[in-house]
N, C-alpha and C positions, 0 to 999 in steps of 0.2 A: 545925624541931621537924615531926616525920613526926605526921599526924594516923592517929588507925585507920582501917583501911575498914570500914562497916558494910554488911555483905551483907544481901540480905532471905535468909530460911532458903529454902532449894529447895521446890519442889511436889513434892506425891505424882507426880505425873509427868513432873517430873524423876528422882527417885530411883526410879522406875519404867526410865526409859529409861536411868539407867546402869546399870542390874541386867544389861537385855536386853542391852548393849554387853558387859559382863562376861563374861557366858555366851557370847555371840557371839567373844569374842576369845579363853575356853578353849578353844571349842569348834574355831578354827581351829590354835590352838597345837598340838594333838593332843598326841603323845607327847612332845615336845620340852619342854625342862626350863623354867620359869619363867625362870632366871637366864639361860640361852641366847637365849632373846627378848628378854628384857630389857636385857642387853647390847649384842645386836645395835640394838637399836632407841635406845640413848642415855639407858637412862632403870635404875632401881634395879630390882633385883627387886621388893623392898619395894612401890614403885608400882604395880608389875606386878599383885603380889597384892592390893594396894588395888581396881584396877579392877576384877580378876577377880571381887574378891568383892564386889562391889558396895559397898565401902566408902570410892570415890573416885568418887563419881557424874557428875562433872563434869569429866574429866581435860583438860588443854591441848589447843588443837586440832592443835599441833605434835607433841605425843605421840601423840594418834590417829595424824596422819599417818605418823611411822615406824613406828608398829605395825603401819599396814597394809601399809605395803612392805614389812618383817621376814615379816608372816606374808601376802603375797601375795594380800591381798583387798581389792579395789577399795575406795577411801575412798568413793565412792558409797555401795556396800552398807552399809556399816558407819553413812552418814549414814540411808540406808533403816531401817536396823534401829531406830537413836536416835530417828526419827522415827515410826513405825508397827510397824514388821515385827517378826517373832517371831526368836529365834536359830536357827531351824531353815531359816532362807533363807541364811545365810551358805554360800559353795562353789558355789551354783545356780549 
């Protein structure tokens, strides 16, 4: 029998970090479609929509790595955005 997993709620800082990440990924995507990027990254377009919209503020590490590769944004830049930076720093 599997027991339910009880996760603590996300903090306001984690939610804000997820929103910054979503904005940065959206900016990096540019005029390419969500479907194109999502499929290239091996995720569903709905998952990418949720990440970009801030409704999935803590995506799996592997998901972020794949999006980093597809979008050409170094994973370190995305980590910096998650931790402290503003979305305007993507691509600099």
